[in-house]
N, C-alpha and C positions, 0 to 999 in steps of 0.2 A: 882239661876237659870237664872234670867234676867241677871244679871253680865256675866254668862259663855256663854250665847247666844250672848251677845254684844262682848265679847272677840272672840268667834269662828268667827262671821260675819267681825270683824275687821282683824282677820287671812287671811280670804279668800280676802278681798280686797287687802292685801299687797302681797298675793301670786298671785293675777291676774296682779299686776303691775310688780312684778319680770318677769313674763311671758312676757308681752309686751315689757319690755326693751330687753328681748332674741331674740323675734321675730325682733325688729328693728335692733339689732345687727346683726342678721342672714343676714336679707335683705340686710343691708350696704355691708357686706363682700360678700354677692353673688353679688351685683351690681360691686363692684370693681373688683371681678374675672370676671363676664362676660364682663366689659370693658377692662380688659386686653386681654382676649381672642378674643375680637372684634378688637382691636388693633393690636395683632398678626396676626388675619386672614387678616386684610386690609394690614398689612406690607407686609405679604406672597404674597397676590394677586397683591400688587403694585411691589415687588420684581420679582414676577412671569413675570408680564407685561415688566418690564424693561429687564429681561433677555431674554424673548421672541423677544423684540425689538432689543436687542444686537445680538442675535442669527441670527435674520433676517438680521440685518446688516452684520453680519459675512458670511452668506450663499450668500448674493449679493456680497460682496467683493471676495469670492473664485469662484463665478462665472464669474466676472470680470477677475480673474486670468485665468480660463479656457478658456474663450473666447480669451484673448490674447495670450495663447500657442496655440490655434487653428490656429490663423492668422499668427504666426511665422512658424508653421510646415506647412501650406499650402499655397505655392506660396506668400510667404510673401511679402507685399506692403504697409507695415504700413507708414503712413504720420502723424498720430496725436494719441491721444489717443483712445481706443477700448471702446465704452460705450454700454449702455443697459437700458431699462427703466422697465423691469420687468422680474427679480428683478433690481433695479436700480445701477449701478456701472460705474465707470469709471476706466480704466486700463491703465497704461502706460508702454512701453516697453523700456528697456535701455540695452546697450550693452557696451561692453568694450573689448580692446585688451589686457589690462594687464593681466599679469599671476596671478596677487593676487586677491583672491577671495572678491568680494565686499561684505559689510555688511550691506549698507544702500543706499537708492535711492538718498541719499544726496551726496554719494562719488564723489570726483572730477574726477575720471576716466571715469565714465558713461557718455553715449550720450543718449539722450532721443530720443524717436519716430524714431528708426532706425532698420532696419532689420539686422540680422547678416549676417557676411561675413566670408570669408576663414580666415581673420585676427582676428575674434571674438573668445575670450577665455570663456566668461560666459555672461548669460542674466540674468537680473534682472527685474521681473515684479512687479510693484507698482500698488496694485489695491485698490479702496475705495468704500466701499458699502454704500447704504444708506437704513434704515429700513423705515416702513411704517410712523413711528412717527418723522422721521427725524434725529433719531440717527444714527452715523456712525461707520464703523469699517475698519480699514486700514491694509494691509499686505505687507510685502516684500518677494517674493519667487525668490531665486537665484538657476540656472540651468548651468550644463556645456553645451557647444557648442562643440560637438563632430565633429572632422575632420579625417576621415580615407581614405585611397586610395582604389579607387574601387578594386584594386587588390593590397594586401600587401604582397610582394615577400619575399622568403626566410624564410618562418616561421618553417622550418624544425626543427631547434634549435636555435632559435635566442635568444642567451643568452646576458644578459644585464649588468652583473656585476659578479665580482667574478670568480672563476676558473670553467673550464669544465672538468669533468673527467669521468671514466667509465671503466669497463672492456672490455674485446673482444667483439665486436659487429658490426653490419652492419648498417650503416645510408644509407637510400635511400632517395636522395634529397640533395640541395644544404644545407651546413652548415654555418650558420652566427653566428659569435662571435662578439658581438659589443664592448664590453670592457673586456679587461684582454686578457691573452696569452692563446694558445691553445696547448695541447698535445696530438697527435693522439695515443691511446693506442695500445698495442702489438696486431697485427694480426686484427687490426680494418680495415674496408672497408668503405669508403665514395663513394657512387656512386652518384657522382655530385661533383659541386665544392666546394671548401672552401674558406670563406672570412673571414680573421681575420683583423677587420677594426681598431683597436687601440692597437694592442699587436705584439706578435711573435709567430713562429710555431715551435714545436719541434716534430718530426716524430720518432716514437718507431718502434721496430722490427717487419717486416712484415706489416706495415701501407701501405695501398693501398689506394689512391685517383684516381679514374676513370676519374676525370676531372681536373680542374687546382687548383692551390693554389695561391690565391692573398692575400697579407700580408703587412701591412704597416711596421713591422719590420722584424727582421731575421728570416729566414727560415733553421734550422739546423738539423743535424742527426750525431750521432756517432753509429748508430745502422746498423744492417744488412738487407738485402731485401726489403728496402724500394723502393716502386714503385709508380711512379706519372705519369699517362698516358698523361696528359695534359701539360700546361706550369708552371713554377715557376715564380711569379712576386714580386718583393718588391718595396716598394715605397720609403724607406729610409734605410733599412736594408740589411745587406750582405746575401748571400746565400753560406752557409757553410755545406759541406756534405762530410761525408767519404765515401769510396767505400765499399766493403761487399756487391757486388752485387746489389747495388742501381741501378735503372733505371728509367732516366727520358726521357720520350719519346718525350715530346714537347720541346719547348724553355724555356731558364732561361734568365732572364733579372733583374738585381739586381739594385736598386737604390743606392747601394753603391759598394759593391765589392764581387766577387765570388771566393770562395776557394773550390776546389775539391781536397781533400788529401787523404792520406792513401796509403800505400805501400803493406800491406798483404792482403791474404785470396783473395777472388772473385774480379775481376775488376769491378769498376763501370762504367756505361755507360750513357752519354748524347749524346743524338741521334739527338738532335735539335741544333739550334743556340745558342752560349753563347753570352750574351751581359751584359756589365756591366758600370755604370756611372763614376766607380772607376776603380779598376785593377783587372786582372784575373789569378789567378795561378791554373792551372791543375797538378796534379802529375802524376807520373808513374803508380799509382794503378788505374788509368781511361784508357779506351780504348782511344785512340789518337781521339783529335777533331782538324780537320785540321784547318790551318789559316783562310782559307775563311769563317770558321763559327765561329770565335771569333773576339769580336768587343768591345775593351778597349775604355773606353770614350766616350760611346755611347748615353750618356746622360739619363735624366730620362725616365722611361718607361711610356707607354700610359695604361690608364685604361678604359675600356668602358663595363659597367659603372665605374665611379670613386668610389673609396672608399667612398668619401663623399656622393656621391648618395646613395650607399648600406645604410651607416648609417642612412641617412635621411628617404628612403624608410621603414626601419625596425625599426622605432621609437617607444617606448613603448607606448601602450595603456591603460589607466586606465579602469578597470572594476570594477563596483559596483555591488549591488544586484537589481536595477531599470532597466527600459527601455529593458528589454528582450523580450518584445511583446510574451510572452507565451501563449498558449492558455488555459493551465491548471496550478495552482500554488496550491504547498503544502506549507503554510507558518506557521502553528501551530505545537507545539510540537517539538521533534527533532528526524528526521528520519534517524537514523544511519544506520539502518538495514532495507532497503525498499525491500519489497518483489517483485517478478517477477510481479505480477499482478499488483502493484502499479506504476512500471516502465513502464509497457505496456500500450497502448491506442491509442487513436488519437489525432492528434495535440501535438505541441510541449509542454514540461513539464517543470517547474522550481521547485526546492525545494529549501526552504531558511532554513538555519540552524542557524538564529539570536537566536532562544529560547534555543539553547543548553546550559546546564550549563559546568563548568569546562573551563580549558585553551586550550582544545583539541577537535577536532571533528574528529571521525574515521567512514568513510563511508565505508560500507562492501557491495560488490555487489555480488549477489548470482548467481547461475547457471541461465540463462536468454536467450531466443530468443528475442533480441531488436528489435522493429518496430517503433520507434520514437525517435526523438532527446530529449535528458535530459540535462539540466544545473543543476548543483549543486553549492550553493553558500554559502561559509562559511565565517563568519564575518573576518574582518582585524585582530582583535585582539587574534584569536584562531589559533592554530596551526591545517593545515589540513592534514589528513591522509587518503590516499585511498588504500584500499584492495580489490582484485578481489580473491572471495573465492571460485567461480564456473567460468566454461566455460561460456562465451558468445558467442552466435552465431548469425546469422542474417537469413533471410528467404532463402530457395533455390532459387538459381537464381540471387540472388542481388550481384552485382559486389562490390567488397571492396570500389571502388571509389564513389558508391553511398549508402553505409552503413549508418545506422543511427549513429548519434554523441552523445556521452557522453562526456559534458564538464564540466570538475572540475575547478571551480573559487575559488581563495582565494582573497577576495576582496584587491584591493587597493584604499582606499578612501582619500589619502594624494594626492592633485594636484599640490603641491609645484614643481617647475622647478629645475633641476639642470644643469647647464652649458647651460641654456637656452632652455631645453627641457623636456619633461614628464620624469619622472625616477622611478622605482620601489621602493616602500617604505615598509619594511617589519614592521609590527608593532607586531607580534606574537614572541614568544621565539624560535621558529621553532628548526631545519629544517622542513620542510613538507616531505611527504613521499608516494612514490608510491610502492607498493608491490603485486606480485602474489603468492598466496598459492602454496604449492607443487604439489596438484594435478590437477592444472589448465592447460591446455593444448591449450585452444583457447581464443584469444580475437578478436571476429569478428565483432566488431564495431570500427569506428572511434573514437578515443579518444584523446583529448586534455587536458593537464594540464596546468593551468594558474597560475601563482603563484609571486608574487613580492619578494619571500624568496628563497633561495636555497632549492632544493628538493634531497632527496637521497633514497635511498631503495633498492629493488632487483626485476628485472621484469625476469622471466624464459622463457617467450614466446615472439613470434614475435609481435611487437606493431606497430599498424597503426595509424597515426595520427599526432600530433605536441606538442613540448613542447613550451611553452612561458614563461621562468621563467628567475629570476635574476640570478642562476646558477644551474648547474646540477651534482650530483654525484650519481646518480643511476647506480647499476651494471646491465648490461645485461648479463646473465648467460645463458649456455647451446647452445650457438651459437645464442642467440636470436638478431633479427634484429629490427632495426627502420625503418618502411617503410612510409614516408612522404606521407601524403594525403589533398589536399585542404580542409580546413574550412571554414565553412561560418553561421554565424546567424544574419541575417538582424533582427534589424536596428544596432545593436550592432557594428558587423564588416561584411563588404561586403565578401570579401573573404581573407584568409591568405594561400597563393599559396606555392608552394615548390621549385621553381626555381627562380634565378635572371637572367633574359634575358640580354644576351650580345650584342644583337643588339640594337644599339642607339635608334632607333625609337620604342623600345618595352619598355623602361623605364617609367613605370607607372607614369602618372601625373593627371588623373582624380581623383578628391578630394570628396569624398560622406561627405557631411554635414548633422548633425541631432542633435535633442535634446535629450540632455543626463540626468543622472540622477539629481533629485532636491537635492539640498545640505543641503538647510535648509529653514525656514521660520519663519518670526518674525510677531508677530502680535500686533496690537496697538487699 
C-alpha cells in the first residue's frame, strides 16, 4: 500500500511538470504571435502614415497644378513659380512652340515662367507639393494650347482629305475642299461659292453653282446643262468646257488656258469676259464672244481672299473629349440609345462613349423635341455610326439658325502635324456613318458631324448644320438638301460659319486662344 501511494504521488508530480512545460510553451508561442501582430500593426500604422504623408504631398502638387492653370487661363501674367503655403506647393509653367508633345519639364524646347502666345503649341506644368512631414510629390501635366479664329469660315463641307462624293443634293453655303479633287454630282446645286484649294473641279450634268468657282487646278466638264452664275477662276489649271447648254454668267479667268469646245447640241454661253494667262480657244459650238471680251496672255488671276488664305482659315481643329465646358455630363456606361428625356434638359450636355465595348459605337437618336445643345464624343479607336431613328423637332417659333445643336464628335487625339499644320488622323477601322431611317421626315436641330475619318451613309431629309470630316461619301436622296448653319461651342470653337467673305477687310484674323485637353500626366 505504501509503495502504491508513493508511485501514485510520483506520477502526479511528473504530470504536474508536464503541464507546466506545456503552459510555458503556449505562453512562448503566444508571445511570438503577439509580437508578430504588434509588429504588423506598427508596420501598417507607419505605412498608413507614410501613405497619408505621400497623399498629402500629391494633393499639394495637384493644388499647385490647378493654381497654375488658373493663372494661365485668367489674364496670364506669370513671371515666376506659382506658390502656395496651405497646402505647400511650387508650380512652374512651361510653354513651347514646337509641334512635338513634350514629355518632361526637362525637354530642351520648353521655356519656363512664360505665358502662352499665339505661337504656343503646348503647355507643361511642373508642380512639386510638400506634405506636413516634409515628404514631396512631383507631377508634370501637359496640355494643348488651342488657337481658333473668332470666326472660322467655310465650314459647310470643309473636307480635308480623300474624295468628296454624294448623289443629287443641294448645298446651301460655301463649299470648301482643302485637299483632293471635287466632282459636282448630277443635278447638284451649290448655293454659294466653291473653293477647291489644292485640286481640280469636274462638273457633271445639270450641276448648278449659284456663286463662283475658285480652283487651284483645272475646271472641266464634258456634260450638259452645267450652270455657273458667278465666275470661274483657276490658279494654275485650264478651264476646259464642252458646250451642250453650258452657261457661265460671270467671267472666266484661267491661270493656264481656256478651251471652250464642242460643235453639236445646244450652244454654250460665256456671258462675261474670258481671260487666260495662256491661250484662248472658243469653238463654233459656243455663242460668239466678241474680241473686246477675250484677253489672251492676261497674266495670273487675282484671288480675294487667296486660296492660301482659305486654306489657312479652314485649318483642321483637333477635338478630344475634354474642355467642352458642358453643364451636365454622362460619362458612365454606354448610352447608345439615349431617350428623349435624357437628351432634354437645361444646360449643355456631354455624353462620353469611352466605356463602350467593341470596335464600333452606334448612336441612335429617337423621336425628340430637342431643347438644348448636346455633344456626343466617341473614342478615336472606335468607328462612329449615327442613326436618326425618329423625327427631331424644335420648339414652335424657334428659327433654324437658333435651333439647338447636336454635335457628333469622333475624337482626334493625334496632334502630329502634317506638312506643317494639324491634320485629321483616323485611328478606327472606319468609315463612319450617318443614316436616317426610312420613316424620318424631319431633322429640326442643327447637326454637326466631326470626324477625322471618311463618313458614308444615306440621308433622306434636309440636313441643317455642317460636316467637318476627312472625306464624305454620304448619299443625300429624295432631293435632300444640306443647309449650312453657323455652329458654335465655346470654348472649343467660337464659330464655324458658312461663307468665305470676298471683301479683303472681312478676312478673319482674330485668334481666340484657350487651354485645351490635358494630354497626360506623369507622377513622381
